[in-house]
N, C-alpha and C positions, 0 to 999 in steps of 0.2 A: 890557774897556779892551785890556787885553790879542791875544787874540783879533785886535779891529780893527786896530791892528798889523801883527798875528802874518800877516794876511792882506792889509796894505795894502803891506809887507815882501813878499811873495809875486806880488800881481799889477803893483808895479813894476821887481822882479828877475825874475820872470821862474822862479825857484824850485820844485820840492817843496815838497810839506807836507815834516817830519821823520818819520821813523822809529822816534824812536828809543822815546816814549811805550809805541807798538806788544809794543819789544820787548823796556823794560822794562818791561812786561804780563807775556809768553812769559816772560818768564828769572822773578817772579816767583813765578808758575801757576804752572813749574817744582820755585822752591825747596821750593814748598809744598803737592807732591806734588797737582795741582788743576788739571784740566776742563774749560777753555774749551770749551764745547759748542756745535755748528754748527760747519757744510762753506763753504769757498767763501766766497761774500758778502755771508756770515749774519758768518763766523770771523770776514773782516777785519773785517767791521761793533762787532762784539763788542770787539775789541782795540781798537778806535779807542777805545769808550766809558768803554771803561775807560781807559785811555791816561789821556783828557781827565780825567771825576772822578778820575784819578789828579793831574795837573799841583792840577784844583784845591782837591783836598786837603792838596795839601803848602805851598800859596798863602798859605792858611785855615791850616793849623799854623805858619808862622811871621810873621805874620801878630799870631795868637794865640800864638803867641812872645815875639814883640815888642815885642807891648801887654806886655807884662807886666814885661820886664824892663823898658825908660824910664818902670811907673805911674811916677804923684808919689809922697812916702811921706809915710805922714800925721803928719799933726799941721799 
């Protein structure tokens, strides 16, 4: 759902996609001394894919954490 609203916003306002996820992937890879394989378009596609997967992981993790915090008390 978030992706749908993001792309709708981009279409309506004519704005470009965010580069934050790709920059985050580069930063994390650099910090961990891990090279992302590929050159040119292949490297850009991998950065974009890893950025999207990172967003999914963060969203899922936050959802799980919220569910654990707000679960009903036993009894």
